[in-house]
Z-matrix of the N, CA and C atoms (Angstrom, degrees):
N
C 1 1.355
C 2 1.493 1 110.57
N 3 1.299 2 118.15 1 125.36
C 4 1.474 3 119.87 2 -174.38
C 5 1.577 4 111.91 3 -82.53
N 6 1.266 5 116.35 4 157.78
C 7 1.458 6 125.11 5 176.86
C 8 1.559 7 111.93 6 -55.17
N 9 1.361 8 116.42 7 -34.97
C 10 1.420 9 122.46 8 179.43
C 11 1.484 10 111.51 9 -59.24
N 12 1.375 11 118.34 10 -51.18
C 13 1.346 12 121.20 11 178.47
C 14 1.567 13 117.38 12 -66.19
N 15 1.313 14 113.16 13 -34.30
C 16 1.498 15 120.16 14 177.07
C 17 1.672 16 107.06 15 -62.52
N 18 1.349 17 111.86 16 -42.28
C 19 1.436 18 117.34 17 -175.81
C 20 1.534 19 112.60 18 -63.77
N 21 1.257 20 117.51 19 -29.34
C 22 1.487 21 120.68 20 176.89
C 23 1.493 22 112.04 21 -64.88
N 24 1.207 23 117.75 22 -43.00
C 25 1.503 24 123.09 23 177.27
C 26 1.551 25 111.91 24 -65.84
N 27 1.344 26 111.75 25 -44.04
C 28 1.513 27 116.09 26 179.16
C 29 1.490 28 115.97 27 -68.22
N 30 1.296 29 112.98 28 -24.49
C 31 1.543 30 115.19 29 -176.09
C 32 1.585 31 108.06 30 -84.40
N 33 1.250 32 118.50 31 -3.21
C 34 1.428 33 119.48 32 179.74
C 35 1.522 34 109.37 33 -69.45
N 36 1.313 35 120.04 34 -26.67
C 37 1.446 36 119.10 35 179.58
C 38 1.622 37 108.82 36 90.19
N 39 1.302 38 112.86 37 174.59
C 40 1.526 39 118.41 38 -176.36
C 41 1.523 40 110.40 39 -61.45
N 42 1.344 41 118.18 40 -50.80
C 43 1.515 42 120.06 41 -177.30
C 44 1.486 43 109.79 42 -72.61
N 45 1.267 44 116.20 43 -37.45
C 46 1.539 45 121.85 44 -177.08
C 47 1.494 46 109.89 45 -61.09
N 48 1.311 47 117.55 46 -40.47
C 49 1.451 48 123.81 47 179.20
C 50 1.582 49 108.95 48 -66.56
N 51 1.317 50 116.07 49 -43.46
C 52 1.481 51 121.13 50 -178.94
C 53 1.580 52 108.52 51 -56.44
N 54 1.380 53 111.76 52 -51.64
C 55 1.473 54 119.29 53 -179.87
C 56 1.562 55 110.15 54 -62.35
N 57 1.275 56 119.96 55 -38.68
C 58 1.455 57 120.75 56 -177.02
C 59 1.608 58 107.88 57 -68.66
N 60 1.365 59 113.45 58 -40.49
C 61 1.414 60 117.00 59 -179.08
C 62 1.639 61 111.49 60 -68.95
N 63 1.260 62 119.90 61 -32.68
C 64 1.413 63 122.96 62 173.87
C 65 1.459 64 112.49 63 -64.32
N 66 1.320 65 116.88 64 -43.39
C 67 1.424 66 121.71 65 179.74
C 68 1.516 67 111.18 66 -66.78
N 69 1.326 68 120.54 67 -46.45
C 70 1.436 69 124.28 68 174.85
C 71 1.534 70 109.86 69 -58.92
N 72 1.361 71 120.46 70 -47.04
C 73 1.413 72 122.05 71 176.00
C 74 1.457 73 113.19 72 -50.81
N 75 1.294 74 116.52 73 -42.79
C 76 1.464 75 122.51 74 -179.84
C 77 1.554 76 110.63 75 -65.76
N 78 1.279 77 110.83 76 -46.03
C 79 1.532 78 118.03 77 -176.36
C 80 1.550 79 111.76 78 -59.95
N 81 1.392 80 113.31 79 -36.96
C 82 1.505 81 117.91 80 -177.00
C 83 1.489 82 114.54 81 -101.20
N 84 1.290 83 115.76 82 15.63
C 85 1.463 84 123.19 83 177.84
C 86 1.526 85 118.07 84 63.87
N 87 1.355 86 111.55 85 47.72
C 88 1.457 87 115.01 86 178.28
C 89 1.566 88 106.93 87 -114.22
N 90 1.264 89 112.97 88 129.84
C 91 1.429 90 122.90 89 -176.02
C 92 1.571 91 108.72 90 -81.68
N 93 1.292 92 119.61 91 106.94
C 94 1.439 93 122.65 92 179.06
C 95 1.516 94 114.23 93 -67.30
N 96 1.300 95 121.55 94 -14.16
C 97 1.447 96 121.94 95 -179.93
C 98 1.573 97 111.25 96 -75.13
N 99 1.259 98 114.31 97 -12.73
C 100 1.474 99 123.27 98 173.92
C 101 1.563 100 111.37 99 -72.40
N 102 1.296 101 117.70 100 -12.30
C 103 1.372 102 118.32 101 -172.64
C 104 1.544 103 105.69 102 -115.33
N 105 1.400 104 110.34 103 152.29
C 106 1.495 105 115.27 104 -174.44
C 107 1.560 106 107.55 105 -79.03
N 108 1.365 107 113.86 106 -134.84
C 109 1.398 108 121.77 107 -179.78
C 110 1.369 109 115.43 108 -61.73
N 111 1.302 110 123.15 109 95.55
C 112 1.523 111 127.83 110 -176.71
C 113 1.350 112 111.31 111 -77.93
N 114 1.331 113 121.98 112 0.38
C 115 1.478 114 123.31 113 174.62
C 116 1.388 115 115.88 114 -91.57
N 117 1.357 116 121.25 115 -18.89
C 118 1.467 117 121.93 116 178.78
C 119 1.522 118 112.29 117 -128.00
N 120 1.384 119 116.20 118 103.79
C 121 1.411 120 119.49 119 178.61
C 122 1.500 121 116.45 120 -50.68
N 123 1.351 122 118.14 121 132.59
C 124 1.477 123 120.61 122 177.37
C 125 1.516 124 114.53 123 99.41
N 126 1.423 125 117.70 124 -23.48
C 127 1.460 126 120.35 125 -174.55
C 128 1.571 127 108.14 126 -84.69
N 129 1.321 128 116.66 127 152.43
C 130 1.406 129 121.47 128 177.18
C 131 1.617 130 112.52 129 -134.06
N 132 1.310 131 115.22 130 128.68
C 133 1.379 132 118.51 131 -175.17
C 134 1.606 133 104.60 132 -121.18
N 135 1.271 134 116.68 133 139.57
C 136 1.445 135 124.98 134 175.27
C 137 1.431 136 113.52 135 52.00
N 138 1.368 137 117.44 136 37.52
C 139 1.436 138 121.92 137 179.95
C 140 1.558 139 117.20 138 58.35
N 141 1.355 140 112.92 139 21.99
C 142 1.491 141 116.67 140 172.87
C 143 1.432 142 115.76 141 -85.52
N 144 1.336 143 115.85 142 175.66
C 145 1.474 144 120.00 143 176.72
C 146 1.470 145 113.48 144 -67.88
N 147 1.249 146 121.21 145 158.03
C 148 1.498 147 123.10 146 -176.31
C 149 1.563 148 106.26 147 -92.35
N 150 1.270 149 109.75 148 172.05
C 151 1.524 150 120.97 149 176.75
C 152 1.505 151 110.33 150 -64.80
N 153 1.303 152 117.61 151 -34.95
C 154 1.508 153 124.20 152 175.13
C 155 1.523 154 108.84 153 -61.93
N 156 1.387 155 116.32 154 -42.08
C 157 1.435 156 120.98 155 -179.29
C 158 1.586 157 109.89 156 -67.29
N 159 1.283 158 116.25 157 -31.81
C 160 1.435 159 117.79 158 178.53
C 161 1.567 160 112.62 159 -64.27
N 162 1.325 161 112.09 160 -41.75
C 163 1.562 162 119.61 161 -179.62
C 164 1.506 163 107.96 162 -62.61
N 165 1.379 164 114.71 163 -43.98
C 166 1.440 165 117.17 164 -178.74
C 167 1.526 166 110.99 165 -64.52
N 168 1.316 167 117.04 166 -41.51
C 169 1.397 168 120.39 167 -173.15
C 170 1.557 169 106.90 168 -72.17
N 171 1.296 170 120.73 169 -28.12
C 172 1.467 171 123.77 170 175.94
C 173 1.542 172 106.62 171 -70.43
N 174 1.230 173 117.27 172 -46.89
C 175 1.526 174 116.92 173 -178.75
C 176 1.393 175 110.75 174 -63.70
N 177 1.379 176 120.91 175 -38.83
C 178 1.546 177 122.56 176 178.74
C 179 1.581 178 109.37 177 -66.25
N 180 1.240 179 117.22 178 -39.83
C 181 1.512 180 122.81 179 -177.42
C 182 1.484 181 109.85 180 -67.12
N 183 1.333 182 118.86 181 -39.70
C 184 1.492 183 123.01 182 -178.53
C 185 1.472 184 106.50 183 -71.52
N 186 1.354 185 119.62 184 -44.44
C 187 1.469 186 125.01 185 179.60
C 188 1.490 187 112.72 186 -54.43
N 189 1.357 188 113.69 187 -41.47
C 190 1.506 189 121.37 188 -172.24
C 191 1.542 190 111.98 189 -92.91
N 192 1.256 191 115.81 190 -5.98
C 193 1.511 192 115.50 191 179.66
C 194 1.514 193 111.67 192 -70.88
N 195 1.257 194 117.48 193 128.25
C 196 1.482 195 119.81 194 -172.23
C 197 1.531 196 111.29 195 -65.86
N 198 1.289 197 119.10 196 -44.32
C 199 1.487 198 122.12 197 -177.87
C 200 1.486 199 110.26 198 -64.33
N 201 1.325 200 119.27 199 -41.11
C 202 1.451 201 121.06 200 -177.78
C 203 1.543 202 106.04 201 -68.99
N 204 1.265 203 119.51 202 -49.11
C 205 1.459 204 120.43 203 -176.79
C 206 1.613 205 112.78 204 -63.66
N 207 1.361 206 112.56 205 -41.81
C 208 1.516 207 117.84 206 178.56
C 209 1.506 208 113.17 207 -67.06
N 210 1.320 209 113.51 208 -41.96
C 211 1.491 210 117.88 209 179.84
C 212 1.572 211 109.46 210 -62.93
N 213 1.330 212 117.78 211 -46.55
C 214 1.478 213 118.28 212 179.86
C 215 1.501 214 109.18 213 -61.65
N 216 1.266 215 118.17 214 -39.00
C 217 1.466 216 119.34 215 -178.25
C 218 1.541 217 112.30 216 -63.28
N 219 1.400 218 114.39 217 -51.05
C 220 1.439 219 121.06 218 -177.44
C 221 1.500 220 112.44 219 -62.57
N 222 1.384 221 111.89 220 -43.74
C 223 1.555 222 118.02 221 174.79
C 224 1.458 223 112.69 222 -59.37
N 225 1.357 224 118.65 223 -37.11
C 226 1.564 225 118.48 224 -176.40
C 227 1.497 226 105.22 225 -72.62
N 228 1.432 227 123.49 226 -39.48
C 229 1.387 228 124.33 227 -177.85
C 230 1.550 229 110.97 228 -66.26
N 231 1.308 230 113.92 229 -31.72
C 232 1.512 231 119.20 230 -179.08
C 233 1.548 232 111.42 231 -74.35
N 234 1.436 233 116.80 232 -9.41
C 235 1.364 234 120.37 233 -178.57
C 236 1.457 235 121.68 234 98.51
N 237 1.407 236 114.13 235 11.52
C 238 1.557 237 118.90 236 -178.00
C 239 1.593 238 103.89 237 -78.22
N 240 1.198 239 112.05 238 125.27
C 241 1.487 240 121.70 239 -178.07
C 242 1.459 241 109.94 240 -74.60
N 243 1.271 242 124.05 241 -33.24
C 244 1.414 243 122.98 242 179.96
C 245 1.587 244 112.70 243 -68.73
N 246 1.170 245 113.06 244 -38.40
C 247 1.563 246 118.43 245 175.16
C 248 1.514 247 110.96 246 -65.92
N 249 1.362 248 115.21 247 -40.42
C 250 1.405 249 118.83 248 -177.66
C 251 1.583 250 109.63 249 -70.47
N 252 1.364 251 116.75 250 -29.62
C 253 1.506 252 114.79 251 175.18
C 254 1.491 253 113.92 252 -73.47
N 255 1.386 254 118.43 253 -29.37
C 256 1.436 255 125.48 254 176.54
C 257 1.485 256 110.32 255 -58.81
N 258 1.336 257 116.18 256 -50.85
C 259 1.385 258 120.61 257 -177.08
C 260 1.595 259 116.08 258 58.86
N 261 1.400 260 115.77 259 -134.57
C 262 1.429 261 119.49 260 178.84
C 263 1.531 262 110.63 261 -82.09
N 264 1.296 263 116.26 262 168.59
C 265 1.441 264 117.58 263 -175.68
C 266 1.568 265 103.64 264 -118.55
N 267 1.358 266 120.33 265 125.24
C 268 1.450 267 125.18 266 -178.79
C 269 1.470 268 114.58 267 -133.91
N 270 1.237 269 119.59 268 -3.26
C 271 1.526 270 124.74 269 179.31
C 272 1.492 271 113.80 270 -157.05
N 273 1.275 272 121.50 271 179.42
C 274 1.504 273 125.59 272 -172.25
C 275 1.552 274 106.81 273 -72.74
N 276 1.289 275 119.61 274 -27.63
C 277 1.530 276 117.95 275 179.84
C 278 1.477 277 109.09 276 -73.88
N 279 1.242 278 122.67 277 -37.03
C 280 1.443 279 125.03 278 173.72
C 281 1.536 280 113.05 279 -71.02
N 282 1.291 281 117.90 280 -39.86
C 283 1.422 282 119.91 281 174.72
C 284 1.503 283 111.07 282 -61.41
N 285 1.407 284 119.95 283 -37.79
C 286 1.449 285 124.97 284 178.43
C 287 1.603 286 108.66 285 -62.83
N 288 1.353 287 111.86 286 -44.71
C 289 1.521 288 115.59 287 -178.89
C 290 1.547 289 107.77 288 -63.87
N 291 1.219 290 124.78 289 -42.97
C 292 1.335 291 126.75 290 -177.23
C 293 1.581 292 114.42 291 -66.26
N 294 1.360 293 111.60 292 -42.92
C 295 1.481 294 118.87 293 174.84
C 296 1.529 295 109.64 294 -62.08
N 297 1.365 296 119.67 295 -41.00
C 298 1.480 297 122.51 296 -177.85
C 299 1.495 298 108.54 297 -66.34
N 300 1.320 299 116.22 298 -37.96
C 301 1.495 300 122.69 299 173.84
C 302 1.481 301 113.65 300 -52.88
N 303 1.310 302 111.01 301 -50.72
C 304 1.540 303 121.09 302 -175.43
C 305 1.711 304 103.09 303 -64.23
N 306 1.188 305 113.95 304 -47.33
C 307 1.540 306 118.40 305 -177.82
C 308 1.405 307 110.03 306 -60.62
N 309 1.360 308 125.45 307 -47.92
C 310 1.505 309 124.86 308 -174.46
C 311 1.531 310 103.66 309 -71.82
N 312 1.292 311 122.97 310 -37.12
C 313 1.492 312 118.97 311 175.27
C 314 1.517 313 114.48 312 -57.46
N 315 1.352 314 113.02 313 -43.19
C 316 1.510 315 116.41 314 174.06
C 317 1.424 316 117.04 315 -57.35
N 318 1.401 317 115.63 316 -50.66
C 319 1.423 318 120.00 317 -174.38
C 320 1.534 319 113.54 318 -79.91
N 321 1.328 320 116.26 319 -53.98
C 322 1.436 321 123.35 320 -169.23
C 323 1.594 322 111.84 321 -81.07
N 324 1.216 323 118.72 322 -49.68
C 325 1.519 324 121.28 323 -179.22
C 326 1.496 325 114.68 324 -77.25
N 327 1.353 326 116.48 325 -37.46
C 328 1.423 327 121.07 326 -175.14
C 329 1.590 328 109.51 327 -97.23
N 330 1.336 329 112.67 328 -11.77
C 331 1.430 330 115.32 329 172.64
C 332 1.693 331 110.57 330 71.28
N 333 1.261 332 119.43 331 33.29
C 334 1.445 333 122.94 332 -176.29
C 335 1.560 334 107.13 333 -92.87
N 336 1.225 335 116.09 334 135.36
C 337 1.538 336 120.36 335 174.34
C 338 1.621 337 107.36 336 -91.50
N 339 1.281 338 111.23 337 168.70
C 340 1.528 339 118.05 338 -179.77
C 341 1.531 340 112.48 339 82.38
N 342 1.289 341 113.72 340 -172.12
C 343 1.487 342 121.40 341 -177.22
C 344 1.458 343 110.31 342 -80.66
N 345 1.378 344 115.03 343 150.30
C 346 1.356 345 119.84 344 167.33
C 347 1.566 346 109.99 345 -87.88
N 348 1.408 347 112.61 346 109.64
C 349 1.357 348 115.11 347 -168.77
C 350 1.468 349 113.53 348 -150.83
N 351 1.285 350 124.04 349 125.08
C 352 1.467 351 119.86 350 176.11
C 353 1.462 352 114.60 351 101.28
N 354 1.411 353 112.48 352 170.53
C 355 1.453 354 119.41 353 -175.87
C 356 1.490 355 110.69 354 -71.48
N 357 1.454 356 119.05 355 -34.71
C 358 1.396 357 124.91 356 -178.09
C 359 1.533 358 112.52 357 -57.44
N 360 1.430 359 112.99 358 -42.44
C 361 1.486 360 115.37 359 -179.92
C 362 1.437 361 108.54 360 -72.11
N 363 1.237 362 121.53 361 -37.74
C 364 1.495 363 122.84 362 178.50
C 365 1.540 364 111.11 363 -63.00
N 366 1.294 365 115.44 364 -42.01
C 367 1.504 366 119.52 365 179.96
C 368 1.482 367 110.11 366 -66.91
N 369 1.354 368 122.47 367 -34.17
C 370 1.414 369 123.85 368 173.32
C 371 1.469 370 117.17 369 -64.33
N 372 1.398 371 115.81 370 -34.82
C 373 1.424 372 120.92 371 179.90
C 374 1.514 373 106.33 372 -74.83
N 375 1.257 374 120.01 373 -36.84
C 376 1.478 375 119.72 374 178.64
C 377 1.545 376 111.57 375 -64.39
N 378 1.271 377 120.91 376 -41.74
C 379 1.473 378 129.41 377 178.78
C 380 1.530 379 106.27 378 -63.09
N 381 1.322 380 120.31 379 -37.71
C 382 1.449 381 122.69 380 177.94
C 383 1.533 382 115.82 381 -60.88
N 384 1.293 383 108.82 382 -48.68
C 385 1.484 384 119.14 383 -179.54
C 386 1.515 385 113.95 384 -72.51
N 387 1.348 386 119.56 385 -35.97
C 388 1.411 387 126.25 386 174.55
C 389 1.593 388 109.29 387 -61.09
N 390 1.372 389 114.37 388 -44.97
C 391 1.478 390 115.92 389 -179.89
C 392 1.501 391 110.45 390 -68.71
N 393 1.266 392 118.58 391 -34.86
C 394 1.500 393 121.01 392 178.50
C 395 1.546 394 108.06 393 -64.39
N 396 1.222 395 118.32 394 -43.16
C 397 1.473 396 123.93 395 179.49
C 398 1.550 397 107.56 396 -62.35
N 399 1.330 398 116.72 397 -43.12
C 400 1.497 399 118.87 398 -176.71
C 401 1.567 400 109.98 399 -69.36
N 402 1.329 401 114.58 400 -42.91
C 403 1.504 402 116.80 401 179.90
C 404 1.505 403 108.34 402 -61.70
N 405 1.293 404 120.97 403 -41.47
C 406 1.500 405 119.68 404 -178.18
C 407 1.544 406 109.30 405 -66.82
N 408 1.405 407 116.77 406 -33.82
C 409 1.471 408 113.69 407 179.44
C 410 1.553 409 112.53 408 -72.87
N 411 1.333 410 116.45 409 -36.58
C 412 1.449 411 122.11 410 174.27
C 413 1.528 412 113.53 411 -61.40
N 414 1.324 413 113.98 412 -44.80
C 415 1.462 414 119.87 413 172.77
C 416 1.509 415 115.52 414 -48.34
N 417 1.398 416 109.82 415 -52.29
C 418 1.483 417 123.69 416 -178.16
C 419 1.566 418 110.59 417 -62.20
N 420 1.361 419 113.41 418 -40.66
C 421 1.435 420 112.68 419 176.81
C 422 1.571 421 114.54 420 -72.37
N 423 1.293 422 114.20 421 -31.23
C 424 1.512 423 117.71 422 176.82
C 425 1.543 424 108.92 423 -64.48
N 426 1.309 425 115.94 424 -43.55
C 427 1.497 426 117.15 425 -179.06
C 428 1.458 427 107.18 426 -65.07
N 429 1.369 428 122.26 427 -44.31
C 430 1.466 429 119.30 428 -175.90
C 431 1.462 430 110.56 429 -61.93
N 432 1.366 431 118.73 430 -37.98
C 433 1.525 432 124.42 431 -178.42
C 434 1.558 433 107.36 432 -66.60
N 435 1.238 434 118.14 433 -42.62
C 436 1.467 435 118.22 434 177.38
C 437 1.505 436 113.42 435 -63.19
N 438 1.337 437 118.48 436 -41.74
C 439 1.446 438 122.92 437 173.92
C 440 1.552 439 111.96 438 -58.49
N 441 1.302 440 116.05 439 -43.93
C 442 1.453 441 121.03 440 177.44
C 443 1.490 442 114.70 441 -60.59
N 444 1.393 443 116.13 442 -45.32
C 445 1.356 444 123.65 443 -178.85
C 446 1.596 445 109.55 444 -66.34
N 447 1.280 446 112.97 445 -41.16
C 448 1.520 447 116.47 446 179.58
C 449 1.524 448 108.79 447 -63.12
N 450 1.378 449 119.97 448 -42.42
C 451 1.409 450 124.04 449 177.78
C 452 1.561 451 114.45 450 -62.38
N 453 1.374 452 114.28 451 -38.76
C 454 1.404 453 119.61 452 179.96
C 455 1.519 454 113.45 453 -70.72
N 456 1.214 455 113.68 454 -35.88
C 457 1.580 456 121.09 455 -173.45
C 458 1.499 457 108.06 456 -79.86
N 459 1.305 458 121.82 457 -28.21
C 460 1.467 459 124.84 458 179.93
C 461 1.608 460 110.51 459 -63.83
N 462 1.318 461 116.55 460 127.68
C 463 1.481 462 115.16 461 178.15
C 464 1.534 463 114.63 462 -68.77
N 465 1.170 464 115.23 463 145.73
C 466 1.411 465 122.77 464 178.96
C 467 1.492 466 110.40 465 -83.37
N 468 1.275 467 114.04 466 129.97
C 469 1.497 468 119.83 467 178.04
C 470 1.552 469 112.72 468 -75.78
N 471 1.286 470 114.91 469 129.60
C 472 1.495 471 118.95 470 175.90
C 473 1.537 472 108.52 471 -74.97
N 474 1.312 473 119.00 472 140.08
C 475 1.429 474 124.07 473 175.06
C 476 1.531 475 107.42 474 -61.32
N 477 1.434 476 115.90 475 138.94
C 478 1.464 477 120.04 476 173.67
C 479 1.482 478 113.18 477 -74.53
N 480 1.456 479 114.81 478 130.12
C 481 1.364 480 123.28 479 174.83
C 482 1.497 481 111.80 480 -116.91
N 483 1.273 482 119.67 481 111.21
C 484 1.512 483 118.81 482 176.72
C 485 1.480 484 112.59 483 -65.51
N 486 1.319 485 110.12 484 147.95
C 487 1.532 486 121.34 485 179.23
C 488 1.517 487 106.29 486 -69.44
N 489 1.359 488 113.47 487 165.41
C 490 1.439 489 120.27 488 178.38
C 491 1.550 490 113.73 489 -66.61
N 492 1.294 491 113.52 490 -33.75
C 493 1.420 492 119.55 491 174.19
C 494 1.511 493 112.98 492 -61.02
N 495 1.459 494 115.47 493 -47.87
C 496 1.373 495 116.57 494 179.04
C 497 1.527 496 112.76 495 -63.56
N 498 1.399 497 114.39 496 -40.67
C 499 1.475 498 118.88 497 179.38
C 500 1.529 499 112.14 498 -56.26
N 501 1.377 500 114.11 499 -48.38
C 502 1.492 501 116.57 500 177.48
C 503 1.459 502 114.69 501 -63.60
N 504 1.362 503 119.21 502 -37.69
C 505 1.467 504 120.07 503 174.40
C 506 1.470 505 113.13 504 -58.09
N 507 1.453 506 114.07 505 -47.83
C 508 1.415 507 115.97 506 -174.80
C 509 1.584 508 111.87 507 -67.39
N 510 1.287 509 113.76 508 -30.59
C 511 1.535 510 116.93 509 177.01
C 512 1.569 511 109.54 510 -68.37
N 513 1.395 512 113.85 511 -38.72
C 514 1.438 513 115.83 512 -174.99
C 515 1.684 514 107.24 513 -68.91
N 516 1.236 515 112.42 514 -40.46
C 517 1.513 516 113.88 515 176.91
C 518 1.489 517 112.68 516 -61.41
N 519 1.392 518 115.16 517 -45.55
C 520 1.463 519 117.91 518 -176.30
C 521 1.464 520 109.91 519 -64.53
N 522 1.460 521 116.85 520 -32.01
C 523 1.498 522 120.48 521 -179.56
C 524 1.566 523 108.00 522 -71.27
N 525 1.293 524 115.74 523 -42.24
C 526 1.496 525 118.34 524 177.71
C 527 1.450 526 112.55 525 -59.77
N 528 1.336 527 118.74 526 -47.24
C 529 1.477 528 124.57 527 -178.60
C 530 1.418 529 113.72 528 -61.77
N 531 1.342 530 116.39 529 -28.88
C 532 1.473 531 120.17 530 -175.62
C 533 1.537 532 112.40 531 -88.31
N 534 1.384 533 119.33 532 -7.13
C 535 1.363 534 125.99 533 170.24
C 536 1.538 535 111.29 534 87.29
N 537 1.352 536 116.45 535 13.20
C 538 1.487 537 119.41 536 178.19
C 539 1.473 538 110.20 537 -106.64
N 540 1.318 539 121.43 538 10.89
C 541 1.420 540 121.52 539 -174.78
C 542 1.452 541 112.37 540 -58.28
N 543 1.376 542 119.57 541 -50.34
C 544 1.497 543 122.17 542 -173.77
C 545 1.517 544 107.93 543 -68.45
N 546 1.296 545 124.71 544 -16.41
C 547 1.419 546 127.07 545 -167.54
C 548 1.568 547 105.38 546 -100.19
N 549 1.357 548 121.26 547 -12.89
C 550 1.341 549 124.28 548 -167.95
C 551 1.548 550 111.52 549 -98.56
N 552 1.288 551 116.18 550 -165.24
C 553 1.500 552 121.68 551 -178.28
C 554 1.474 553 106.10 552 -72.63
N 555 1.257 554 122.46 553 -28.42
C 556 1.526 555 122.42 554 177.73
C 557 1.442 556 111.53 555 -64.05
N 558 1.306 557 121.78 556 -34.38
C 559 1.357 558 124.79 557 -178.14
C 560 1.581 559 110.28 558 -65.62
N 561 1.280 560 121.67 559 -39.66
C 562 1.311 561 129.30 560 178.24
C 563 1.528 562 111.69 561 -66.70
N 564 1.382 563 115.30 562 -36.68
C 565 1.457 564 121.46 563 175.32
C 566 1.524 565 109.22 564 -68.59
N 567 1.278 566 116.71 565 -37.55
C 568 1.487 567 121.65 566 -175.46
C 569 1.517 568 108.40 567 -70.37
N 570 1.341 569 113.84 568 -41.28
C 571 1.408 570 121.43 569 -173.70
C 572 1.608 571 108.77 570 -70.68
N 573 1.272 572 115.99 571 -39.69
C 574 1.431 573 121.75 572 -178.25
C 575 1.558 574 110.10 573 -66.97
N 576 1.315 575 116.25 574 -33.29
C 577 1.425 576 117.92 575 -179.22
C 578 1.506 577 113.36 576 -99.18
N 579 1.304 578 121.13 577 2.68
C 580 1.473 579 125.47 578 176.43
C 581 1.532 580 107.57 579 -63.34
N 582 1.362 581 117.81 580 142.03
C 583 1.499 582 118.27 581 177.36
C 584 1.537 583 108.93 582 -74.86
N 585 1.391 584 113.35 583 147.11
C 586 1.458 585 119.84 584 173.68
C 587 1.452 586 113.71 585 -76.58
N 588 1.315 587 116.70 586 143.26
C 589 1.454 588 118.97 587 177.60
C 590 1.508 589 110.82 588 -49.63
N 591 1.323 590 118.29 589 138.97
C 592 1.435 591 121.68 590 -179.65
C 593 1.570 592 105.69 591 -84.93
N 594 1.463 593 107.16 592 138.97
C 595 1.500 594 112.88 593 174.37
C 596 1.532 595 114.81 594 -74.84
N 597 1.183 596 122.38 595 153.63
C 598 1.358 597 125.57 596 178.70
C 599 1.575 598 109.57 597 -61.77
N 600 1.314 599 116.40 598 135.21
C 601 1.459 600 115.26 599 179.43
C 602 1.544 601 110.21 600 -87.45
N 603 1.220 602 116.98 601 -4.26
C 604 1.547 603 120.10 602 -179.72
C 605 1.515 604 108.14 603 -74.56
N 606 1.282 605 122.76 604 136.05
C 607 1.492 606 126.04 605 175.41
C 608 1.542 607 114.76 606 -75.03
N 609 1.330 608 106.78 607 -12.35
C 610 1.461 609 112.29 608 -171.70
C 611 1.535 610 108.91 609 -108.04
N 612 1.358 611 109.82 610 111.21
C 613 1.406 612 118.65 611 -172.41
C 614 1.629 613 103.25 612 -81.96
N 615 1.262 614 116.07 613 146.56
C 616 1.422 615 117.96 614 178.68
C 617 1.559 616 112.55 615 -132.03
N 618 1.233 617 111.65 616 148.71
C 619 1.517 618 114.60 617 -179.27
C 620 1.553 619 105.62 618 -87.62
N 621 1.354 620 104.50 619 169.48
C 622 1.427 621 113.02 620 -175.85
C 623 1.461 622 115.77 621 -61.44
N 624 1.298 623 121.72 622 127.75
C 625 1.484 624 125.12 623 -173.39
C 626 1.426 625 116.98 624 86.99
N 627 1.405 626 115.08 625 -2.77
C 628 1.461 627 119.52 626 -173.33
C 629 1.508 628 104.63 627 -99.55
N 630 1.367 629 115.00 628 135.85
C 631 1.425 630 118.73 629 177.78
C 632 1.487 631 108.73 630 -79.57
N 633 1.421 632 118.11 631 165.25
C 634 1.398 633 122.46 632 -177.87
C 635 1.605 634 107.27 633 -66.33
N 636 1.249 635 117.14 634 -40.04
C 637 1.432 636 119.93 635 178.81
C 638 1.525 637 117.65 636 -60.44
N 639 1.350 638 111.53 637 -40.58
C 640 1.462 639 119.44 638 174.69
C 641 1.476 640 111.07 639 -66.97
N 642 1.251 641 118.53 640 -36.97
C 643 1.490 642 121.91 641 -179.47
C 644 1.580 643 107.75 642 -68.51
N 645 1.345 644 119.56 643 -38.73
C 646 1.382 645 124.41 644 176.97
C 647 1.437 646 112.82 645 -59.36
N 648 1.425 647 115.41 646 -46.31
C 649 1.499 648 119.52 647 179.18
C 650 1.467 649 112.84 648 -65.32
N 651 1.300 650 118.16 649 -38.98
C 652 1.405 651 120.77 650 -176.85
C 653 1.531 652 109.65 651 -67.32
N 654 1.276 653 118.40 652 -47.72
C 655 1.489 654 121.73 653 179.46
C 656 1.506 655 115.48 654 -62.55
N 657 1.341 656 110.94 655 -35.84
C 658 1.552 657 122.77 656 176.55
C 659 1.528 658 110.10 657 -62.98
N 660 1.267 659 117.52 658 -40.53
C 661 1.455 660 122.25 659 173.73
C 662 1.520 661 113.38 660 -61.01
N 663 1.350 662 113.47 661 -45.07
C 664 1.492 663 119.89 662 -175.44
C 665 1.510 664 108.15 663 -65.67
N 666 1.338 665 115.57 664 -40.46
C 667 1.543 666 116.65 665 -177.10
C 668 1.496 667 108.59 666 -68.32
N 669 1.356 668 120.31 667 -47.07
C 670 1.423 669 121.27 668 -175.48
C 671 1.601 670 113.64 669 -84.86
N 672 1.225 671 111.33 670 -3.57
C 673 1.465 672 114.52 671 178.73
C 674 1.537 673 110.15 672 56.03
N 675 1.265 674 114.67 673 44.53
C 676 1.492 675 118.10 674 178.05
C 677 1.561 676 109.94 675 -68.87
N 678 1.402 677 106.73 676 142.47
C 679 1.503 678 111.37 677 176.53
C 680 1.485 679 108.99 678 -122.02
N 681 1.186 680 120.24 679 145.85
C 682 1.406 681 118.83 680 175.91
C 683 1.507 682 115.70 681 -66.39
N 684 1.364 683 118.24 682 131.59
C 685 1.387 684 122.22 683 -179.39
C 686 1.483 685 114.65 684 -70.70
N 687 1.445 686 110.93 685 141.59
C 688 1.485 687 117.02 686 -175.88
C 689 1.483 688 108.72 687 -84.03
């Protein structure tokens, strides 16, 4: 029970509390004539119960009332914060907060006119909150089912598997970047497929520093056996 709910009962004042206790006693079937001077706590007249006894009995009756207990439970499960703050009932202040919660549900949420009085009104409030709790549960289940269906219907993506050509190309690039390309297997492949140096197509071989024309003249002299004229 929160301080906020306790404060509401305490703010009623002396006479306000008496009136609230009488109304709750009537609601939960407690006969106030069995109690003595209900105006002075602790006093006892004609061997009757005291005013403190009345408060305890009201608290116990509210806590054991099926409709009050079930309404608070269902309202809490439906997400109602006021019901969640009330929690269990262990004193007159908490009994008053629970009773006011039932009354407000009857009048404001359900739109009923007249006084909140009797078992029929309590039963109506209980049905209201039980239906609220059930609707929330069904909505939650519906959302979960939709999510499961969406997941089941969505196609599963196959993992990407690179081709052998792509794998070889990546390995080649990685080897080149690491500086070991010329020392590895790719070097031997490159060297085996490298073109051989082309031989000169000219029939005239020349020595170093000799032009092609000079080489031609020299070889022509050798073939014709030219001799210098005297």
